[in-house]
C-alpha positions in Angstrom: 87.0 101.6 145.2 88.1 98.2 145.6 88.8 96.9 142.0 89.0 93.3 142.6 88.2 92.1 139.1 90.3 93.9 136.5 89.5 91.7 133.6 90.5 91.7 130.1 93.9 92.4 128.3 97.4 91.7 128.9 99.1 91.9 132.5 100.4 95.5 131.6 97.2 96.6 130.0 95.4 95.6 133.6 98.0 97.7 135.8 97.6 100.7 133.4 94.0 100.6 133.9 94.7 100.9 137.6 97.5 103.6 137.4 95.1 105.6 134.9 92.5 105.8 138.1 95.0 106.9 140.1 96.3 109.7 137.5 92.9 111.1 137.4 92.9 111.6 140.7 96.7 113.0 141.4 96.5 115.4 138.3 92.9 115.9 137.2 93.8 118.7 134.7 96.3 116.7 133.0 93.8 115.1 130.6 96.1 113.6 127.9 98.7 111.4 130.2 98.9 107.8 129.7 100.0 105.5 132.3 103.8 104.6 131.3 103.9 101.0 132.7 107.5 98.7 132.3 108.5 95.5 133.7 111.3 96.3 136.3 114.6 96.0 134.9 115.9 94.8 138.3 113.2 92.4 140.0 114.4 92.9 143.5 113.0 96.5 143.4 109.6 94.9 142.3 107.7 93.3 139.2 106.7 96.6 137.2 107.2 100.0 137.3 105.0 103.3 136.6 107.2 106.0 135.3 105.0 108.9 135.0 106.1 111.3 137.8 109.4 112.7 135.7 107.2 113.5 132.7 104.2 114.9 134.6 106.7 116.9 136.8 107.7 118.8 133.5 104.2 119.6 132.6 102.9 120.8 135.7 106.1 122.8 137.3 105.7 126.7 136.9 102.0 126.2 136.9 100.2 126.5 140.4 100.7 123.0 141.5 100.7 121.4 145.1 104.0 119.5 143.9 107.4 120.4 144.7 108.9 117.6 142.6 108.6 114.6 141.0 108.9 112.4 144.0 105.9 114.0 145.7 104.2 113.2 142.4 105.4 109.5 142.5 104.1 109.2 146.0 100.7 110.6 145.2 100.3 108.4 142.6 101.0 105.6 144.8 98.7 106.8 147.5 95.9 107.1 145.0 96.1 103.9 143.4 92.9 102.0 143.9 92.8 98.7 146.0 93.4 96.0 143.8 93.9 91.9 144.5 96.7 92.4 141.9 98.9 94.3 143.8 100.7 93.0 146.9 103.0 96.3 147.8 104.3 99.3 146.3 107.3 101.5 146.7 108.9 104.6 145.6 112.6 104.7 144.0 114.7 107.5 142.8 112.9 110.5 141.4 109.2 109.2 141.6 109.1 105.9 140.0 106.6 103.5 141.6 107.7 100.3 141.9 104.8 97.3 142.1 105.2 93.9 143.6 102.3 91.6 142.4 100.3 89.6 144.4 101.3 85.9 144.6 97.9 84.8 145.0 96.8 86.7 142.4 99.4 85.3 139.6 98.3 81.9 140.8 94.6 82.5 140.5 95.1 84.1 137.0 97.1 81.2 135.8 94.4 78.8 137.2 91.7 80.4 135.7 93.3 80.3 132.3 93.8 76.7 132.5 90.1 76.2 133.0 89.0 79.0 130.4 91.3 78.3 128.0 94.3 80.3 126.5 92.3 82.3 124.2 91.1 84.3 127.2 94.8 85.7 127.4 94.5 87.2 123.8 95.6 90.8 123.8 93.5 93.6 122.4 94.4 95.4 119.6 93.2 98.7 118.0 92.4 97.1 114.7 89.5 94.5 113.7 90.5 93.8 110.0 94.1 93.7 108.6 95.8 92.6 105.6 99.1 90.5 105.3 100.6 90.4 101.9 103.2 87.7 101.8 105.1 85.0 100.2 104.3 86.5 97.0 106.3 84.2 94.5 106.6 85.0 90.5 104.8 82.7 88.1 107.0 80.4 86.3 109.8 81.0 88.7 111.1 78.9 91.6 110.5 79.9 95.0 113.7 80.6 96.6 114.8 81.2 100.3 113.8 84.9 99.9 110.2 83.7 99.6 110.7 81.2 102.5 111.5 84.2 104.8 108.2 86.1 103.5 106.4 83.0 103.8 107.4 82.1 107.4 107.6 85.8 108.5 104.1 86.6 107.1 102.4 83.1 108.4 103.7 84.2 111.9 102.2 87.5 111.6 98.9 86.6 110.5 98.9 83.9 113.3 99.3 86.4 116.0 97.0 88.9 114.8 94.4 86.0 114.6 95.1 85.1 117.9 94.4 88.8 119.0 90.8 88.4 117.2 91.9 90.5 114.2 90.3 89.4 111.1 93.5 88.8 108.8 92.9 88.7 105.2 96.1 86.6 104.0 97.1 87.6 100.6 99.3 86.2 98.1 100.2 88.5 95.8 101.6 86.6 92.9 103.4 88.0 90.1 101.0 86.7 87.5 100.8 89.3 84.8 103.6 91.6 82.6 105.3 91.4 79.5 107.2 88.2 80.7 103.9 86.3 79.8 104.1 87.3 76.1 107.5 85.4 75.9 106.0 82.3 77.9 102.8 82.2 75.9 104.6 82.6 72.6 107.1 79.7 73.7 104.4 77.6 74.5 102.6 77.9 71.3 105.9 76.8 69.6 106.2 73.8 71.7 102.6 72.8 71.5 101.3 74.5 68.4 97.7 73.6 69.6 98.3 75.6 73.0 96.7 72.4 74.6 99.6 70.9 77.2 98.8 67.2 78.0 100.6 67.3 81.3 102.7 69.3 83.5 105.4 67.1 82.8 105.2 68.1 78.9 106.6 71.5 79.9 108.8 69.9 82.3 110.9 72.0 85.1 108.9 75.6 84.7 112.0 77.5 85.7 113.7 75.8 82.6 110.9 76.5 80.7 111.1 80.1 81.4 115.2 80.4 81.1 114.4 78.8 77.6 111.6 81.3 76.5 114.3 84.4 78.0 116.8 83.0 75.7 115.0 83.0 72.7 113.5 86.3 73.4 117.1 87.9 73.9 118.4 86.4 70.6 115.7 86.0 68.2 114.1 89.6 67.0 111.2 87.9 65.1 110.3 85.8 68.5 110.6 88.9 70.5 108.1 91.0 68.1 105.8 88.1 68.5 106.0 87.9 72.2 105.5 91.5 72.6 102.3 91.0 70.4 101.1 88.4 72.4 101.3 90.6 75.5 98.9 92.7 73.9 96.4 90.1 73.0 96.4 88.5 76.4 95.7 92.1 78.0 92.9 92.5 75.4 91.5 89.3 76.8 92.0 87.0 73.8 90.5 83.7 74.5 93.7 81.6 73.2 96.0 83.9 75.3 94.1 84.0 78.2 93.8 80.1 78.2 97.8 79.5 77.9 98.4 82.1 80.5 95.8 80.4 82.9 97.6 77.3 82.1 101.2 78.5 83.2 100.0 80.0 86.2 98.1 76.6 87.3 101.3 74.6 86.8 103.1 77.2 88.9 100.5 77.3 91.8 100.7 73.6 91.9 104.6 73.7 92.5 104.0 76.5 95.5 101.3 74.7 96.9 104.0 71.9 97.7 105.9 74.2 99.7 102.6 75.6 101.5 101.6 72.1 102.4 104.8 71.4 103.9 105.0 74.7 105.7 101.1 74.1 106.8 100.6 77.8 105.5 97.2 79.1 104.2 96.9 82.0 101.7 94.5 83.3 99.4 95.9 84.2 95.7 95.1 87.6 94.7 97.8 88.3 91.9 98.7 91.5 90.1 96.1 90.5 87.5 93.2 90.8 90.0 94.1 94.3 90.7 94.8 95.3 86.9 91.1 96.5 86.0 91.3 99.1 89.0 94.4 100.7 88.1 93.0 103.2 85.8 90.5 104.2 88.4 93.3 104.4 91.1 95.2 106.7 89.0 92.5 108.8 87.8 91.7 109.6 91.6 95.6 110.4 92.0 95.4 112.6 88.8 92.4 114.7 90.0 94.3 115.5 93.2 97.1 116.8 91.0 99.9 114.1 91.9 100.6 112.9 88.6 102.8 114.7 86.1 104.5 114.0 83.0 108.2 113.4 82.9 110.2 112.4 80.1 107.3 110.6 78.4 106.3 108.8 81.5 103.6 109.7 84.3 105.1 109.9 87.6 104.5 111.3 91.1 107.4 113.3 92.7 108.2 112.4 96.1 109.8 114.9 98.5 113.4 113.9 99.2 113.7 111.3 96.9 116.2 112.0 93.7 113.8 109.8 91.5 109.9 110.0 90.9 107.5 107.1 91.6 106.7 105.9 88.0 102.9 104.9 87.5 102.9 105.0 83.7 105.7 103.9 81.7 106.7 105.7 78.6 105.3 102.7 76.6 101.8 103.5 78.1 102.6 100.4 80.3 102.0 100.0 84.1 104.3 98.6 86.8 104.5 97.4 90.3 103.8 101.0 91.4 100.5 101.2 89.5 99.6 97.9 90.4 100.5 98.4 93.9 98.5 101.7 94.3 95.3 99.8 92.8 96.0 97.0 95.2 96.1 99.8 98.2 93.1 101.7 96.8 91.2 98.1 96.9 92.3 96.9 100.2 91.3 100.2 101.8 87.8 100.7 99.8 86.6 97.4 99.3 87.9 95.2 101.7 87.7 97.8 104.3 91.5 97.0 106.0 92.5 99.1 108.9 96.1 97.9 109.0 98.0 96.7 105.6 101.4 94.9 106.2 103.7 93.9 103.4 106.3 91.3 103.8 109.2 91.6 101.4 113.0 92.1 101.5 114.4 95.2 102.9 115.9 95.8 99.4 112.4 97.2 98.7 112.2 99.6 101.4 112.4 102.6 99.1 109.7 101.4 96.7 107.2 101.4 100.1 108.3 104.6 101.4 107.7 106.3 98.2 104.2 104.7 97.7 103.0 105.0 101.0 104.2 108.8 100.9 102.1 108.9 97.8 98.9 107.4 99.3 99.2 109.6 102.4 99.2 113.0 99.8 96.2 111.7 98.1 94.7 111.3 101.8 94.2 107.9 101.4 96.3 107.3 104.6 96.5 109.5 107.4 99.7 111.7 107.4 100.7 110.4 111.2 102.1 106.7 111.5 100.2 106.2 114.7 96.8 106.6 113.2 94.8 103.8 111.2 94.1 102.9 108.5 97.8 102.6 108.3 100.1 100.6 105.9 103.7 98.9 107.1 106.5 97.6 105.1 107.8 94.3 107.2 111.3 94.4 105.5 113.7 91.2 106.1 117.4 90.7 105.4 119.0 88.0 102.9 119.6 84.2 103.7 123.2 83.6 103.5 125.1 80.2 103.4 127.6 79.2 105.7 130.4 81.0 103.5 128.5 84.3 104.2 127.6 84.7 100.4 124.0 84.6 99.3 122.4 81.0 100.1 122.5 78.8 96.8 123.6 75.5 95.7 126.8 74.6 94.2 125.6 75.4 90.6 125.2 79.2 91.7 121.3 78.6 91.4 119.1 79.2 94.2 117.8 76.2 96.3 114.7 74.8 95.5 112.4 75.3 98.6 110.8 71.7 98.7 114.2 70.0 98.3 115.4 72.1 101.7 112.4 71.4 103.6 113.0 67.6 102.7 116.5 67.6 103.7 115.5 69.2 106.9 112.8 66.3 107.7 115.4 63.5 106.7 118.0 64.6 108.6 115.7 64.8 111.8 114.6 61.3 110.8 117.8 59.9 110.6 118.8 61.8 114.2 115.7 60.1 115.5 116.7 56.3 114.0 120.3 57.0 115.4 118.7 57.5 118.8 116.9 54.1 118.3 113.4 55.4 118.1 112.6 53.1 115.4 112.7 50.2 117.8 109.8 51.9 119.8 107.7 53.8 117.7 105.9 53.0 114.5 106.8 54.4 111.1 104.1 57.2 111.4 105.3 58.4 114.4 108.7 58.5 113.3 107.3 60.6 109.9 105.1 63.0 111.8 108.0 63.6 114.6 110.4 64.5 111.9 108.4 66.4 110.0 107.4 68.6 113.3 110.9 68.8 114.2 112.6 69.4 110.7 110.3 72.1 109.5 109.8 73.6 112.6 113.8 74.0 112.7 113.9 75.8 109.6 111.0 78.2 110.8 112.4 78.9 114.1 115.9 79.4 112.9 114.3 82.3 110.7 112.2 83.9 113.0 114.1 84.2 116.3 116.7 86.5 114.3 115.4 90.4 114.2 114.3 90.2 110.6 115.9 93.1 109.3 119.3 91.2 109.9 120.6 88.5 107.4 120.9 85.1 108.8 123.0 82.1 108.0 121.4 78.9 107.0 123.0 75.9 108.8 121.3 72.5 109.3 123.9 71.8 112.2 122.8 74.6 114.0 119.0 74.9 113.4 119.0 70.9 114.0 121.1 71.0 117.3 119.3 70.0 120.3 120.9 72.6 122.7 120.5 76.1 122.8 117.9 78.4 121.5 116.6 76.0 118.6 113.4 74.5 117.8 114.7 71.2 118.4 115.5 72.1 122.0 112.5 73.8 122.6 110.4 70.8 121.4 111.9 68.4 123.3 111.6 70.5 126.2 108.1 70.7 125.9 107.9 66.9 125.3 109.6 66.6 128.6 106.8 68.4 130.4 104.5 66.3 128.7 106.3 63.2 129.9 106.5 64.5 133.5 102.6 64.8 133.7 102.4 61.5 132.3 104.5 59.9 134.7 102.8 61.3 137.7 99.8 59.1 136.6 97.4 62.0 137.4 94.3 63.2 135.5 95.4 67.0 134.6 91.8 67.7 133.4 90.5 66.7 136.9 93.4 68.4 138.9 92.4 71.8 136.8 88.8 71.4 138.6 89.8 70.4 141.7 93.3 71.3 142.7 94.7 74.8 143.6 98.0 76.4 142.4 100.2 78.1 144.7 103.3 79.9 144.0 105.5 79.4 147.3 109.0 78.7 146.1 110.9 81.7 144.3 111.4 79.9 141.2 107.7 79.0 141.2 106.7 82.7 141.5 109.1 83.6 138.8 107.8 80.9 136.4 104.2 82.1 136.9 105.0 85.6 136.3 106.5 84.9 133.2 103.5 83.0 131.9 101.6 86.0 132.9 103.4 88.1 130.6 102.5 86.2 127.4 99.8 88.4 126.3 101.7 91.5 126.6 104.7 89.9 124.4 102.4 89.1 121.7 101.0 92.5 121.8 104.3 93.9 121.7 105.5 91.3 118.9 102.1 92.2 116.7 102.3 96.0 117.2 106.3 96.1 116.1 105.7 93.4 113.6 108.7 91.6 115.2 108.3 87.8 115.9 111.7 87.4 117.2 110.2 89.1 120.5 107.9 85.9 120.8 111.0 83.2 120.1 112.8 85.2 122.8 109.7 84.6 125.4 109.8 81.0 124.4 113.3 80.5 125.1 113.4 82.4 128.3 110.1 80.4 129.3 112.0 77.1 129.1 114.9 78.2 130.9 112.7 79.6 133.6 110.8 76.1 133.6 114.4 74.2 133.8 115.3 76.4 136.9 111.7 75.4 138.7 112.3 71.7 137.7 116.0 71.6 138.9 115.0 73.3 142.4 111.5 72.0 142.9 110.6 68.4 143.1 107.4 67.7 141.3 106.1 64.2 141.5 105.9 62.6 144.8 106.4 66.0 146.5 104.0 67.4 149.1 103.2 70.4 146.4 102.8 68.0 143.7 99.1 69.1 142.7 100.1 72.5 142.4 103.4 71.7 140.5 101.7 69.8 138.0 99.5 72.5 137.6 102.1 74.8 136.9 104.0 72.3 134.6 100.6 71.9 132.7 100.4 75.8 132.2 103.9 75.9 131.0 103.3 73.3 128.5 99.9 75.3 127.4 101.6 78.4 126.7 104.6 76.7 125.2 102.0 75.3 122.7 100.1 78.4 121.9 103.7 79.8 121.2 104.7 77.1 118.9 101.1 77.4 117.1 101.8 81.2 116.7 105.3 80.6 115.0 104.0 77.9 112.8 105.5 74.9 114.5 103.7 71.6 115.1 104.4 70.6 119.1 106.0 66.9 120.0 104.5 65.0 122.9 107.1 62.5 123.2 110.8 62.1 122.4 
């Protein structure tokens, strides 16, 4: 069967479809075998490899089989591969590895099709339709710190990658807007403003300072403490005066966060702890009926096998806690929002809490016991942000740094660097501002995302704003250079997409073309493993491949100008999509 039009899915998925047909013919009795396709480690052997032969041999030996070892199985898989315009040639290596060289013409044709139909056609296919990404989640009345910055940046990128893969993403900001601290804040508010009415945000001043002052009163004044505890009861009972004061404090906090989200270009829908509060009794009732909740030292708990401490779901005083809220939120997300994948982005310090709470949900039958099945819940843990002294990142007064100030500093440093390069003469003030924003905020995001999220990373303006090496500045400038090559050619690139033909004759053209075509499977891997650094690595390697191509292949004025301009444009399109997924605004001139 000639399989000329294998459409949809990543390059790896398309190859897997071909090998699946071959495996059905080669070993028809082994129905549960999935094609094992991987890029070749050494490009001189081929582009991709099918690694099924060894595994199949261990399955079929001893049974009545025509095969005498893994290599004959590999030979048969290669022989039974359906004809396809994708494949140029195949060869066998070692104990039955099938090496595949892709057709140069097919690579070029696929890139050209993307240029005409748009990069959305390269979106990977994921096994879920709807996901919740729970990220950022600051606490009301407290400043957002760099830990929230990591959660916001990582969560936004995961949401963007899933959205690109045609998953409906519910972006949830699970803010800490409920709990005992509100008694003390409300009581302190009434003390400062007996009417409970606050004329403006400025009257309260800095919320963080307000929080500390109320905490100090709470710790030092027993009468105040008692009033604060009563205020919690009044708030939870829904008394109008208390609900209004609570809503006011939340609103002031919200406006502070919005400044950060606006700078970062991040969109979230707030569903704070208070939203799930009414669902807690019902969720705990379901767990009780399953026999999961036990009494222990006056509290109600769920014992988790292998853990020394139980998961407390109702405290001794009858109050709820994180675990009760998280269980209610999980129930709501599974049953009301019908999410198939629920992703929590918090620091690695909370790993044990999530392990225990996921185990409780599995025991209750809310989640399947096997992690590979859906619906599933995943904890995306991340490490600390360190200062250049190797300690937790803070300002000199040992306070954590305000995020708005941090982002503004990145922007102003970028602006200063642009002015130093003489751009103030050539550019309008708006162009300077926009570029400084794109590069400054982009630099902060990329410096975080390029690291494996589980590790700690050092926050250094000097490193992140360097225009050499693996930084956003270098990559944004690389993109602008490609745009400048296309502009200088004087050709209408939209016209060339319709009339020109891409051909990848030079080895560096082919290498770049293949790298472009691997974009979908990289996004798929980054989504599946919830690792944005995989996409950053791809983007950096793409710009390196482009540099090699541009150094060795003349573009403007060459006989191959049209084809090479199309390759430049395809690289720029893929780079822009990478930037978009990382939440970075591209720049078109430098």
